[in-house]
C-alpha positions as CSV (number, residue, x, y, z in Angstrom):
1,X,166.3,94.4,193.2
2,X,168.8,93.2,195.4
3,X,172.2,94.4,193.6
4,X,174.3,93.5,196.7
5,X,173.2,89.9,196.7
6,X,172.8,89.3,192.9
7,X,176.2,91.1,191.9
8,X,179.7,90.7,192.8
9,X,182.9,92.3,191.6
10,X,185.3,90.2,190.0
11,X,189.2,90.3,190.5
12,X,190.1,92.0,187.2
13,X,187.9,94.8,187.9
14,X,184.4,93.1,186.0
15,X,181.2,92.0,187.8
16,X,179.5,88.3,187.8
17,X,175.9,88.3,188.3
18,X,175.1,85.4,190.4
19,X,171.3,85.1,189.4
20,X,172.1,84.6,185.5
21,X,175.5,83.2,186.1
22,X,177.7,85.6,183.7
23,X,180.4,88.0,183.9
24,X,180.4,91.6,182.4
25,X,183.4,93.4,181.7
26,X,182.6,97.1,183.1
27,X,179.7,99.2,184.8
28,X,178.0,100.0,182.0
29,X,177.6,96.7,180.5
30,X,176.5,95.7,184.2
31,X,173.6,98.3,183.7
32,X,172.5,97.0,180.6
33,X,172.4,93.5,181.6
34,X,170.1,94.2,184.7
35,X,167.9,96.1,182.5
36,X,167.9,93.3,180.1
37,X,165.1,90.9,179.4
38,X,166.9,87.8,180.9
39,X,167.8,89.2,184.0
40,X,164.4,90.7,184.6
41,X,162.8,87.4,183.7
42,X,165.1,85.4,186.1
43,X,164.3,88.1,188.8
44,X,160.5,87.9,188.0
45,X,160.4,84.4,188.5
46,X,162.4,84.2,191.6
47,X,160.0,86.8,193.1
48,X,157.2,84.2,192.1
49,X,159.1,81.3,193.6
50,X,159.6,83.0,196.9
51,X,156.0,84.0,197.5
52,X,154.8,80.7,196.4
53,X,157.1,79.4,199.2
54,X,155.5,81.6,201.6
55,X,152.1,80.3,200.9
56,X,152.8,76.5,200.5
57,X,153.2,73.4,202.9
58,X,154.6,69.9,202.2
59,X,152.2,67.1,202.4
60,X,153.0,63.4,202.9
61,X,151.6,60.1,204.5
62,X,148.5,60.0,202.3
63,X,147.8,56.8,200.3
64,X,149.3,56.7,196.8
65,X,145.9,56.8,195.1
66,X,144.9,59.7,196.5
67,X,143.9,62.5,193.9
68,X,144.7,66.2,193.5
69,X,140.9,66.7,194.2
70,X,140.7,64.9,197.4
71,X,143.9,67.1,198.8
72,X,142.0,70.4,197.3
73,X,139.0,69.7,198.9
74,X,140.7,68.8,202.5
75,X,143.0,72.0,202.6
76,X,140.1,74.4,201.3
77,X,138.6,74.1,204.9
78,X,141.8,76.3,206.2
79,X,141.6,78.7,203.1
80,X,141.5,79.0,199.4
81,X,143.8,76.6,197.6
82,X,146.0,77.9,194.3
83,X,147.4,74.5,193.0
84,X,148.2,71.1,194.3
85,X,151.5,69.6,192.9
86,X,151.5,65.8,193.3
87,X,154.7,63.6,193.1
88,X,153.4,61.7,190.0
89,X,156.4,59.3,189.9
90,X,155.8,57.4,193.2
91,X,152.8,59.6,194.7
92,X,154.2,60.0,198.2
93,X,154.2,63.4,198.7
94,X,152.3,66.8,197.6
95,X,152.9,70.5,197.6
96,X,149.9,72.3,198.4
97,X,150.1,76.2,197.9
98,X,147.4,78.5,199.4
99,X,146.1,81.7,197.8
100,X,146.7,83.9,201.0
101,X,149.3,83.3,204.0
102,X,146.5,83.3,206.5
103,X,145.3,79.8,204.9
104,X,148.8,78.8,205.4
105,X,149.2,79.6,208.9
106,X,145.6,77.9,209.8
107,X,146.8,74.8,208.1
108,X,150.1,74.7,210.2
109,X,148.4,75.5,213.5
110,X,145.8,72.8,213.2
111,X,147.1,70.0,215.4
112,X,146.5,66.8,213.6
113,X,145.5,66.1,209.7
114,X,143.6,63.0,208.8
115,X,142.6,62.2,205.2
116,X,141.1,58.6,204.3
117,X,142.2,57.1,207.4
118,X,145.9,58.0,207.1
119,X,147.6,60.9,209.6
120,X,149.0,63.4,207.2
121,X,152.5,64.9,208.1
122,X,152.2,68.9,207.2
123,X,155.0,71.1,207.5
124,X,156.2,74.5,205.7
125,X,157.5,74.3,202.6
126,X,161.4,74.1,202.3
127,X,163.1,77.4,201.1
128,X,165.7,76.5,198.6
129,X,168.0,79.0,197.0
130,X,166.9,80.1,193.7
131,X,169.5,78.9,190.9
132,X,169.7,79.7,187.3
133,X,170.1,75.9,185.3
134,X,170.8,76.5,181.6
135,X,169.3,74.4,179.0
136,X,171.4,71.2,179.0
137,X,173.2,70.4,175.6
138,X,172.1,67.6,173.5
139,X,173.1,64.2,174.6
140,X,176.5,63.6,172.6
141,X,177.1,60.1,173.4
142,X,175.7,59.1,170.0
143,X,176.9,62.2,168.4
144,X,180.1,62.3,166.3
145,X,182.9,64.7,166.5
146,X,184.2,66.1,163.4
147,X,187.3,64.1,163.7
148,X,185.8,61.0,164.5
149,X,183.7,61.2,161.4
150,X,186.7,62.2,159.1
151,X,188.9,59.4,160.3
152,X,185.6,56.9,159.6
153,X,185.1,58.5,156.2
154,X,188.5,58.7,155.3
155,X,188.7,54.6,155.5
156,X,186.2,54.3,152.7
157,X,187.0,53.1,149.3
158,X,185.0,55.5,147.4
159,X,182.5,58.6,147.9
160,X,179.8,56.3,147.2
161,X,180.7,54.2,150.7
162,X,181.5,57.3,152.5
163,X,177.9,58.5,152.3
164,X,176.3,55.1,153.0
165,X,178.7,55.5,156.0
166,X,177.4,58.4,156.7
167,X,173.7,57.3,156.8
168,X,174.9,54.5,159.3
169,X,176.4,56.9,161.7
170,X,173.5,59.4,161.9
171,X,170.4,57.3,161.4
172,X,168.5,56.2,164.6
173,X,169.6,52.5,166.0
174,X,166.9,50.0,166.6
175,X,166.7,50.4,170.4
176,X,166.0,54.1,169.8
177,X,163.1,53.6,167.6
178,X,161.8,51.0,169.9
179,X,161.7,53.5,172.7
180,X,159.9,55.9,170.6
181,X,157.4,53.5,169.9
182,X,157.0,52.5,173.4
183,X,156.4,56.3,174.4
184,X,154.0,56.5,171.6
185,X,152.2,53.8,172.7
186,X,152.3,54.8,176.5
187,X,150.8,58.5,175.4
188,X,148.1,56.9,173.2
189,X,146.8,54.8,176.7
190,X,146.9,58.0,178.5
191,X,145.2,60.1,176.2
192,X,142.4,57.5,175.4
193,X,141.4,57.6,178.9
194,X,140.8,61.6,178.7
195,X,139.7,61.4,174.5
196,X,138.1,58.4,174.0
197,X,138.6,56.9,170.5
198,X,141.6,59.3,169.8
199,X,144.6,58.6,168.0
200,X,148.4,59.3,168.5
201,X,150.2,59.3,165.0
202,X,154.0,60.2,164.8
203,X,155.2,62.2,161.9
204,X,158.4,64.2,160.6
205,X,161.9,63.4,160.9
206,X,161.4,60.5,163.6
207,X,159.3,58.3,160.7
208,X,159.9,60.0,157.4
209,X,163.2,58.0,156.7
210,X,165.5,60.7,157.4
211,X,165.9,60.3,161.4
212,X,169.1,61.2,163.3
213,X,170.0,60.7,167.1
214,X,169.0,64.1,168.2
215,X,165.7,64.5,166.1
216,X,162.5,65.6,168.1
217,X,159.4,63.3,168.2
218,X,156.4,64.8,166.5
219,X,153.0,63.5,167.2
220,X,149.5,64.4,165.9
221,X,146.6,63.9,168.1
222,X,143.7,62.9,166.1
223,X,140.2,64.0,167.8
224,X,137.8,63.3,165.0
225,X,136.5,60.3,166.4
226,X,136.6,61.7,169.9
227,X,134.5,64.7,168.4
228,X,131.9,62.0,167.1
229,X,131.9,60.0,170.6
230,X,131.3,63.3,172.3
231,X,128.1,64.0,170.2
232,X,126.8,60.8,170.6
233,X,127.2,61.0,174.3
234,X,125.5,64.1,174.7
235,X,122.7,63.3,172.4
236,X,122.3,60.1,174.4
237,X,122.4,61.7,177.6
238,X,119.9,64.4,176.9
239,X,117.5,61.6,175.7
240,X,117.8,59.2,179.0
241,X,118.5,61.9,181.3
242,X,115.3,60.7,183.3
243,X,117.0,57.1,183.6
244,X,119.9,58.1,185.8
245,X,122.5,57.9,183.0
246,X,123.8,61.2,182.7
247,X,125.7,61.5,186.1
248,X,127.5,58.2,184.9
249,X,128.3,59.5,181.5
250,X,129.7,62.7,183.2
251,X,131.8,61.0,185.8
252,X,133.4,58.7,183.0
253,X,134.0,62.0,180.7
254,X,135.1,64.4,183.2
255,X,137.4,66.5,181.0
256,X,134.9,66.4,177.7
257,X,131.9,67.4,180.0
258,X,133.7,70.8,180.6
259,X,134.4,71.6,176.9
260,X,133.0,71.1,173.6
261,X,135.8,69.9,170.9
262,X,133.9,70.8,167.9
263,X,133.3,74.6,169.0
264,X,136.5,74.4,171.1
265,X,139.6,76.9,169.9
266,X,142.9,75.3,169.3
267,X,144.5,77.1,172.2
268,X,141.8,75.7,174.7
269,X,142.1,71.8,173.6
270,X,145.8,72.4,173.7
271,X,145.8,73.6,177.3
272,X,143.8,70.4,178.0
273,X,146.8,68.6,176.3
274,X,149.1,70.2,178.3
275,X,147.6,69.4,181.6
276,X,147.2,65.7,180.5
277,X,151.1,65.7,180.2
278,X,152.1,67.6,183.3
279,X,149.9,65.3,185.5
280,X,149.4,62.0,183.9
281,X,152.6,60.8,181.8
282,X,155.4,60.1,183.9
283,X,158.3,61.5,183.0
284,X,157.3,64.5,181.0
285,X,158.2,67.9,181.9
286,X,158.8,71.2,180.9
287,X,155.6,71.2,179.3
288,X,154.6,74.4,177.6
289,X,151.8,75.5,175.1
290,X,152.8,77.5,172.0
291,X,149.4,78.7,170.9
292,X,150.8,81.4,168.8
293,X,152.9,79.5,166.4
294,X,151.8,79.2,163.0
295,X,150.5,75.5,164.0
296,X,150.0,75.4,167.5
297,X,151.5,72.7,169.6
298,X,152.5,71.8,173.1
299,X,156.1,71.2,173.7
300,X,157.5,68.7,176.2
301,X,160.5,66.8,177.3
302,X,161.2,63.1,178.6
303,X,163.4,62.9,181.6
304,X,164.4,59.3,181.6
305,X,164.6,59.1,177.4
306,X,166.1,62.3,176.7
307,X,163.5,63.2,174.0
308,X,161.8,66.4,172.9
309,X,158.5,66.2,171.7
310,X,155.8,67.9,170.1
311,X,151.9,67.2,170.0
312,X,150.0,68.8,167.3
313,X,146.1,68.9,167.0
314,X,145.4,70.2,163.4
315,X,148.2,69.0,161.4
316,X,147.0,66.6,159.0
317,X,149.1,67.8,156.1
318,X,152.3,67.3,158.3
319,X,151.1,63.5,158.4
320,X,150.7,63.4,154.9
321,X,153.7,64.9,153.7
322,X,155.5,62.4,156.0
323,X,153.8,59.5,153.8
324,X,155.2,61.4,150.6
325,X,158.6,61.5,152.1
326,X,158.4,57.9,152.8
327,X,157.1,57.0,149.4
328,X,160.0,58.8,147.4
329,X,162.8,57.1,150.0
330,X,161.2,53.9,148.9
331,X,161.0,54.7,145.4
332,X,164.8,54.9,145.0
333,X,167.7,54.2,147.2
334,X,169.7,57.0,146.5
335,X,167.7,59.6,148.0
336,X,168.8,58.7,151.8
337,X,172.5,58.8,151.8
338,X,172.2,62.0,149.3
339,X,170.0,63.6,151.8
340,X,172.1,62.8,154.9
341,X,175.1,64.0,152.8
342,X,173.6,67.5,151.9
343,X,172.1,68.1,155.4
344,X,174.8,67.7,157.3
345,X,177.1,69.6,154.7
346,X,174.2,72.7,155.1
347,X,174.9,72.3,158.7
348,X,178.4,72.5,158.6
349,X,178.1,75.5,156.4
350,X,175.8,77.0,158.9
351,X,173.0,77.3,156.3
352,X,170.6,74.9,157.9
353,X,170.0,73.2,161.2
354,X,169.3,75.8,164.0
355,X,169.6,74.4,167.3
356,X,167.3,76.8,168.6
357,X,164.4,76.8,165.8
358,X,163.2,79.7,163.7
359,X,165.8,82.4,162.3
360,X,166.7,82.5,158.6
361,X,168.2,79.2,158.0
362,X,166.9,76.6,155.8
363,X,164.9,74.0,157.6
364,X,165.2,70.4,157.1
365,X,162.0,70.0,155.6
366,X,162.9,72.7,153.0
367,X,166.1,71.2,152.2
368,X,164.6,67.5,151.8
369,X,162.1,69.0,149.2
370,X,164.8,71.0,147.2
371,X,166.7,67.7,146.9
372,X,163.7,66.0,145.5
373,X,163.2,68.6,142.8
374,X,166.7,68.1,141.9
375,X,165.9,64.3,141.5
376,X,163.0,65.2,139.4
377,X,164.8,67.3,137.2
378,X,167.6,65.0,136.1
379,X,167.7,63.5,132.6
380,X,166.1,61.0,132.9
381,X,164.4,62.2,136.2
382,X,165.0,60.0,139.1
383,X,161.9,60.7,140.9
384,X,158.5,61.5,139.3
385,X,156.3,64.7,139.9
386,X,153.5,65.1,142.5
387,X,150.9,65.2,139.2
388,X,152.5,62.1,138.0
389,X,152.3,60.4,141.0
390,X,148.7,61.3,141.4
391,X,148.0,59.4,137.9
392,X,149.5,56.4,139.2
393,X,147.1,56.6,142.4
394,X,143.8,54.2,142.3
395,X,140.5,55.4,143.4
396,X,140.9,53.9,147.1
397,X,144.0,56.0,147.4
398,X,142.3,59.2,146.7
399,X,142.8,61.9,149.5
400,X,141.9,65.6,149.9
401,X,142.8,67.5,153.1
402,X,141.5,71.0,154.2
403,X,140.9,71.3,150.5
404,X,144.2,70.3,149.1
405,X,144.7,67.4,146.9
406,X,146.9,64.8,148.5
407,X,146.7,61.9,146.2
408,X,149.6,59.7,145.6
409,X,150.1,55.7,145.8
410,X,150.7,54.3,149.2
411,X,153.3,51.7,147.7
412,X,156.5,52.3,146.0
413,X,155.4,49.3,143.7
414,X,152.9,51.1,141.8
415,X,155.5,53.8,140.4
416,X,157.8,52.4,137.9
417,X,161.7,52.5,138.5
418,X,163.8,55.4,137.0
419,X,166.3,54.7,134.2
420,X,168.8,56.9,135.5
421,X,172.0,55.1,136.6
422,X,174.0,58.0,137.9
423,X,175.9,57.0,141.2
424,X,175.8,59.0,144.5
425,X,178.9,60.8,143.8
426,X,178.0,62.5,140.4
427,X,174.8,63.1,141.9
428,X,176.2,65.4,144.7
429,X,178.4,67.2,142.4
430,X,175.4,67.8,140.0
431,X,173.1,69.1,142.9
432,X,175.7,71.8,144.0
433,X,175.9,72.6,140.1
434,X,172.1,72.8,139.8
435,X,172.0,75.3,142.9
436,X,174.7,77.1,141.6
437,X,172.8,77.8,138.2
438,X,169.2,78.2,139.5
439,X,167.3,81.2,139.7
440,X,166.0,81.2,143.1
441,X,164.7,84.8,143.2
442,X,162.9,84.5,139.8
443,X,161.3,81.2,140.2
444,X,159.4,79.0,142.5
445,X,160.2,75.5,143.0
446,X,157.3,73.4,142.3
447,X,157.3,69.5,143.3
448,X,153.9,69.4,142.1
449,X,154.7,70.1,138.4
450,X,158.1,69.1,138.8
451,X,159.6,72.1,137.4
452,X,160.3,75.8,138.1
453,X,157.5,78.4,137.7
454,X,158.0,82.1,137.2
455,X,157.7,84.2,140.5
456,X,155.7,86.8,138.3
457,X,152.8,84.2,138.0
458,X,152.2,84.5,141.6
459,X,152.1,88.3,141.4
460,X,148.9,88.7,140.0
461,X,145.5,89.4,142.3
462,X,142.5,86.9,142.6
463,X,140.6,88.9,139.7
464,X,143.4,88.7,137.3
465,X,144.0,85.1,137.5
466,X,141.3,84.5,134.8
467,X,143.8,85.9,132.3
468,X,146.0,83.2,132.9
469,X,147.2,81.6,129.4
470,X,145.6,78.1,128.9
471,X,147.7,75.4,130.1
472,X,148.8,77.4,133.1
473,X,149.8,75.1,135.9
474,X,147.8,73.5,138.1
475,X,149.1,75.6,141.3
476,X,147.7,78.7,139.9
477,X,144.1,76.9,139.2
478,X,144.3,75.7,142.8
479,X,145.5,79.1,144.2
480,X,142.5,80.9,142.6
481,X,140.3,78.9,145.2
482,X,142.2,79.8,148.0
483,X,142.0,83.1,149.8
484,X,145.8,83.5,150.4
485,X,148.8,83.4,148.2
486,X,152.2,82.0,149.4
487,X,154.7,84.2,150.8
488,X,157.2,85.2,148.3
489,X,161.0,85.8,149.2
490,X,164.7,85.2,148.1
491,X,164.3,81.6,147.9
492,X,160.6,80.0,146.8
493,X,159.7,76.4,147.7
494,X,156.3,75.2,147.5
495,X,154.9,72.6,149.7
496,X,153.9,69.7,147.5
497,X,150.2,69.7,148.8
498,X,149.5,73.1,150.5
499,X,150.2,75.1,147.7
500,X,149.9,78.4,149.6
501,X,153.0,77.7,151.8
502,X,156.6,78.6,150.7
503,X,158.6,76.3,153.3
504,X,161.6,78.5,152.7
505,X,159.7,81.9,153.4
506,X,162.1,82.4,156.5
507,X,164.8,83.0,154.4
508,X,166.7,86.2,153.9
509,X,168.8,87.8,151.3
510,X,171.8,87.2,153.2
511,X,171.2,83.3,153.7
512,X,170.2,82.7,150.1
513,X,173.7,84.6,148.7
514,X,175.4,82.5,151.6
515,X,173.6,79.3,149.9
516,X,174.8,80.2,146.5
517,X,178.0,80.8,147.4
518,X,178.5,78.0,149.0
519,X,177.1,75.8,146.1
520,X,179.5,77.3,144.0
521,X,182.3,76.5,146.2
522,X,181.3,72.8,146.7
523,X,180.7,72.7,143.0
524,X,184.0,73.8,142.0
525,X,185.7,71.3,144.8
526,X,183.7,68.4,143.2
527,X,185.1,68.8,139.9
528,X,188.5,68.2,141.4
529,X,190.5,64.7,142.0
530,X,190.4,65.6,145.7
531,X,186.9,64.7,146.0
532,X,186.7,61.9,143.2
533,X,189.7,59.8,144.4
534,X,191.0,58.4,147.5
535,X,194.4,60.0,148.4
536,X,197.3,57.6,148.4
537,X,199.4,59.8,151.0
538,X,196.6,59.3,153.7
539,X,195.0,62.8,153.1
540,X,191.7,63.9,153.7
541,X,189.7,63.3,150.2
542,X,185.7,63.1,149.3
543,X,183.3,64.3,151.7
544,X,185.8,65.2,154.5
545,X,187.1,68.4,152.7
546,X,183.3,69.2,151.8
547,X,182.4,69.0,155.4
548,X,185.2,71.7,156.8
549,X,183.1,73.8,158.8
550,X,182.5,77.4,157.9
551,X,183.7,80.1,160.1
552,X,180.7,81.8,161.8
553,X,182.1,85.4,162.2
554,X,183.5,85.4,158.9
555,X,181.9,87.0,156.0
556,X,181.4,84.6,153.0
557,X,183.6,85.8,150.3
558,X,185.1,84.3,147.1
559,X,188.5,85.4,147.8
560,X,188.5,87.3,144.0
561,X,189.3,90.9,145.1
562,X,187.3,92.2,141.7
563,X,184.2,90.3,143.0
564,X,184.1,91.9,146.7
565,X,183.7,95.3,144.7
566,X,180.1,94.1,143.1
567,X,176.9,95.2,144.6
568,X,174.3,92.8,144.1
569,X,170.9,94.0,143.3
570,X,168.0,91.7,144.3
571,X,164.8,90.4,142.5
572,X,163.0,91.5,145.5
573,X,159.2,91.0,144.3
574,X,157.9,92.0,147.7
575,X,158.9,95.7,147.3
576,X,157.7,96.3,143.7
577,X,154.9,98.7,143.0
578,X,151.4,97.2,141.7
579,X,151.9,98.7,138.4
580,X,155.3,97.1,137.9
581,X,153.8,93.7,139.3
582,X,151.4,93.6,136.6
583,X,153.9,94.6,134.2
584,X,156.2,91.6,135.2
585,X,153.3,89.2,135.4
586,X,152.0,90.2,131.6
587,X,155.5,89.5,130.5
588,X,155.6,85.7,131.6
589,X,158.5,83.9,131.1
590,X,160.3,87.1,129.6
591,X,159.9,89.2,132.8
592,X,163.7,88.9,133.1
593,X,164.4,91.3,129.7
594,X,161.9,93.9,131.6
595,X,163.3,93.6,134.7
596,X,167.2,94.3,133.3
597,X,165.6,97.2,131.4
598,X,164.0,98.5,134.8
599,X,167.4,98.3,136.4
600,X,169.2,99.7,133.9
601,X,167.1,102.9,133.9
602,X,167.5,102.9,137.6
603,X,171.4,102.7,137.6
604,X,171.9,105.4,134.9
605,X,169.2,107.6,136.7
606,X,171.6,107.4,140.0
607,X,174.9,107.9,138.1
608,X,173.4,111.1,136.3
609,X,170.8,112.6,138.4
610,X,172.3,111.9,141.8
611,X,175.8,111.6,141.7
612,X,176.2,113.9,138.9
613,X,178.3,111.7,136.8
614,X,179.0,111.3,132.9
615,X,178.1,107.8,131.7
616,X,179.6,106.7,128.6
617,X,178.4,103.4,126.8
618,X,181.0,101.2,126.0
619,X,181.6,99.5,122.5
620,X,180.1,96.1,123.5
621,X,177.2,97.7,125.6
622,X,173.6,97.1,124.0
623,X,171.7,100.5,124.1
624,X,168.2,100.0,122.8
625,X,167.3,102.7,120.3
626,X,166.8,106.0,121.8
627,X,168.3,105.0,125.1
628,X,166.4,104.0,128.2
629,X,163.1,105.3,128.7
630,X,163.0,108.1,131.4
631,X,166.7,108.3,131.3
632,X,168.5,111.1,129.4
633,X,171.7,110.1,128.0
634,X,172.0,113.2,125.5
635,X,175.1,114.7,127.6
636,X,177.1,111.4,127.4
637,X,180.3,111.4,125.3
638,X,181.2,108.7,122.9
639,X,184.7,107.3,122.7
640,X,185.2,109.3,119.5
641,X,184.0,112.3,120.9
642,X,186.3,112.3,124.0
643,X,189.3,111.5,121.7
644,X,188.6,114.6,119.4
645,X,187.3,117.1,122.4
646,X,189.1,120.5,121.7
647,X,191.5,121.8,124.6
648,X,189.9,123.5,127.6
649,X,191.2,126.8,128.8
650,X,192.5,125.3,131.8
651,X,194.7,122.8,129.7
652,X,196.0,126.1,127.7
653,X,197.1,127.3,131.1
654,X,198.8,124.5,132.2
655,X,196.3,122.7,133.9
656,X,194.8,119.6,132.5
657,X,191.8,117.6,132.9
658,X,192.2,114.1,133.2
659,X,189.7,111.3,133.6
660,X,189.5,107.9,134.8
661,X,186.8,105.6,133.2
662,X,185.3,103.7,136.0
663,X,183.0,100.8,135.2
664,X,179.8,101.3,137.2
665,X,177.3,98.3,135.7
666,X,177.6,94.9,135.0
667,X,174.9,93.0,133.3
668,X,174.6,90.1,130.8
669,X,174.8,90.7,127.0
670,X,174.8,89.0,123.6
671,X,174.4,85.4,123.6
672,X,175.4,84.6,127.2
673,X,172.5,86.6,128.1
674,X,170.2,84.2,126.2
675,X,172.4,81.3,128.0
676,X,171.9,82.8,131.3
677,X,168.1,83.4,130.6
678,X,168.0,79.4,129.7
679,X,169.8,79.0,133.3
680,X,167.1,81.6,134.8
681,X,169.8,83.5,136.9
682,X,167.8,87.0,137.5
683,X,170.6,89.0,138.8
684,X,171.9,92.5,138.1
685,X,175.3,93.5,139.4
686,X,177.0,97.0,139.9
687,X,180.9,97.1,140.2
688,X,183.2,99.9,140.8
689,X,187.0,99.6,140.1
690,X,189.9,101.7,141.8
691,X,189.9,105.2,140.5
692,X,193.9,104.7,140.1
693,X,193.3,102.0,137.5
694,X,194.6,102.5,134.0
695,X,192.8,99.6,132.7
696,X,190.3,101.9,131.2
697,X,189.1,101.1,127.5
698,X,188.4,104.7,126.5
699,X,192.5,105.3,127.1
700,X,195.1,102.5,126.1
701,X,198.7,104.4,126.3
702,X,201.7,102.5,125.8
703,X,202.5,99.2,127.6
704,X,199.2,98.9,128.1
705,X,197.6,95.4,126.4
706,X,195.1,95.9,124.0
707,X,191.5,94.7,124.5
708,X,191.0,91.2,122.9
709,X,188.1,91.1,120.2
710,X,185.4,88.5,121.1
711,X,186.9,86.3,118.7
712,X,190.4,86.1,120.6
713,X,188.2,86.1,123.8
714,X,187.0,83.1,123.5
715,X,188.6,80.0,125.5
716,X,190.6,77.4,123.5
717,X,190.1,74.2,125.2
718,X,191.9,70.9,124.0
719,X,190.0,68.3,122.4
720,X,190.9,65.7,125.4
721,X,190.2,68.3,128.3
722,X,186.7,69.4,129.6
723,X,186.1,73.0,128.9
724,X,186.2,75.2,132.3
725,X,182.6,75.7,133.6
726,X,182.5,79.6,134.3
727,X,180.6,81.0,137.2
728,X,177.9,83.4,137.1
729,X,180.2,86.3,138.1
730,X,182.6,85.3,135.4
731,X,180.2,85.5,132.3
732,X,179.9,88.2,129.8
733,X,178.8,91.5,130.7
734,X,177.6,94.8,129.2
735,X,179.4,97.7,130.8
736,X,178.8,101.8,131.4
737,X,181.8,103.6,132.3
738,X,181.6,106.5,134.6
739,X,183.7,109.4,133.7
740,X,185.5,111.1,136.8
741,X,187.1,114.4,136.4
742,X,189.5,116.3,138.3
743,X,192.2,118.9,137.8
744,X,196.1,118.3,137.8
745,X,199.1,120.5,137.1
746,X,199.8,119.6,133.8
747,X,203.7,119.2,133.3
748,X,204.3,119.1,137.1
749,X,206.9,116.0,136.8
750,X,208.9,118.3,134.1
751,X,208.7,121.2,136.3
752,X,210.2,119.3,139.2
753,X,213.0,117.7,137.3
754,X,213.9,121.1,136.2
755,X,214.0,122.4,139.6
756,X,216.4,119.5,140.8
757,X,218.9,120.4,137.8
758,X,219.0,123.9,138.9
759,X,220.2,123.0,142.4
760,X,223.8,122.0,143.3
761,X,224.5,118.5,143.9
762,X,225.1,119.2,147.8
763,X,221.9,120.6,148.1
764,X,220.0,118.2,146.0
765,X,217.6,116.1,148.2
766,X,217.7,112.4,149.3
767,X,214.7,110.2,148.4
768,X,213.3,112.8,146.0
769,X,212.3,115.5,148.8
770,X,213.3,119.1,148.3
771,X,214.5,120.5,151.3
772,X,212.2,123.6,152.6
773,X,209.2,122.1,150.1
774,X,208.8,118.9,151.4
775,X,207.4,118.0,147.8
776,X,206.7,114.1,147.6
777,X,207.8,112.5,144.2
778,X,204.1,111.9,143.1
779,X,202.5,114.5,145.0
780,X,199.6,116.1,142.8
781,X,199.8,119.6,142.9
782,X,196.6,122.0,142.3
783,X,194.3,118.9,142.7
């Protein structure tokens, strides 16, 4: 490894890697970088390029219609040829790479090269310095900055107008749509030459009515008709082989003669697609085959148009999903502006829109389905469920793809219009409130049913599916016939047709918590006048404040110190034992109560058996008769027992035992428990307060406010004022109090005062300190 040439020292003592074009502060960081994946990969690429240059020649002077095969046949007389790279833009030069250096020397030593009556100019390939060129950022000529967008939105008269302006700013222009259509037509012509009767179909964000300036061009290469053509051509060739027609068929269909599309693997077909893109499509570059992806694709870029595209061959469901989104957009005009607004909000809050793809963020498709599900659950509904759409379709519109029922009307006119008259401003606020209160961990979002399904319904095995009650949702009936269940996670959104696919399965707990937190903050802001009314003083208002970017490194917090001490216990079904899964599945919609009991048992076991704490049940705690199964509460003190306890030996000798009651768990209780079950929030929290807190309900001395009763604690709102909507963390709780005991010197303050009085005034300490002893005023002696 050429460290002397790749690394140079900077004036400030650091190092600069010229190969990777990065700076590191010290030698240790430099060593880590040189061993890293990026540097090793670039070093390997550079060495490969150098070897290719040593074995390659530059060829020009041939006719433009000369093919790669002709050049390969000519130069193989000097030695084996590894690859021939032609200039497909103008076709005036080519790079011929030999397999050995001897072939290169033989070609250069030849005095004159002639091909097709043309004299060829052959010279050694020019050696260029290898330079790392990072990926170019997205073209920003059509993208707006936050400041420009804010100025435009603040000039609108209402939030509704702001949302419509957002659509106008981000959607593709007519010229951009036309350019994409022309590229699809070009690809159709090229691929038809190699795959007769194939079809190129655009799907995804470019055509689903939710397009933006930087969206990719997703393409589906339909080869069903090509397979039929190939089968007919081969059968005809076998029958007429004696008549001399076999040679003509193979010459016209050179690619298909080397592969059988009916038996070939997707990776083999994609390699052919990639070869066609590289060599026959003008402007196509950076062609890459991703055969290990969930849906294998060929990614490419177009140099002149600045577009990134994907070509897939087994993605009929995605095409049908695009038609479904087009139908939903045509059913109600409020969906598009609402969707554009929520997508941009999620991107600004770093919840969606990962520029590098993948990762634990929401993808645009999952966010779109979540918005459609919200509109299905409005009162009255704005969009019908997939099952309702199926009933409205005619016989000609019946569609089954890969065993999944994908039937729905092809035209919006077949669906009755919604009677819901809510405006965009109210719908956006309602969406954030809906997501704030929705139980994502304990529910599965189903657009087919148009309602939330209990996650426990997907925990049973295939043989247990027959035990489902009569009238169980359609998803489970179709899932019984499928070998794979959806991947469950913190947020579960089923594809409307492929019911074994959770489109939000890539999310982790942190992203789900961030999404809920941002929805809480947005719902709180949408209830303010700054969101609903335009500022008369020219301040930012409406959507502008909603789009304030989130700091990437700052952890999401509510600003409430007490809320920061809450430890969330997620409902994570993937780590549960099979026995508990069966019990939760049998509980049905009441699984939250069972889960709450299991969490209570675990919390008490940790504090009693692991930490050795004494747990005291408060007056408001709803403890089942006999306590919790598996947890021994016999040694816990009640409030009355603690107040009437006899003095210990330490107290008799001047050492008192004091206790601080620390709240250790908070869960829903009473009426609010039933309300939260209706809202479906499946959460349990464990909270700890400061040990210096004197707000314990076990001991209330003078000067401490008494605890309000339930009737007194209820908020009283004027008749003309809307009651405050409490968040999940502000609801009623059941509390346990962990008793932490420690020994202190009883009467220490009185002893100190007597000591100070016995000293002369000249010897009394300043600032409460005694000379020679260094006893601070609030120091605890004997702890």
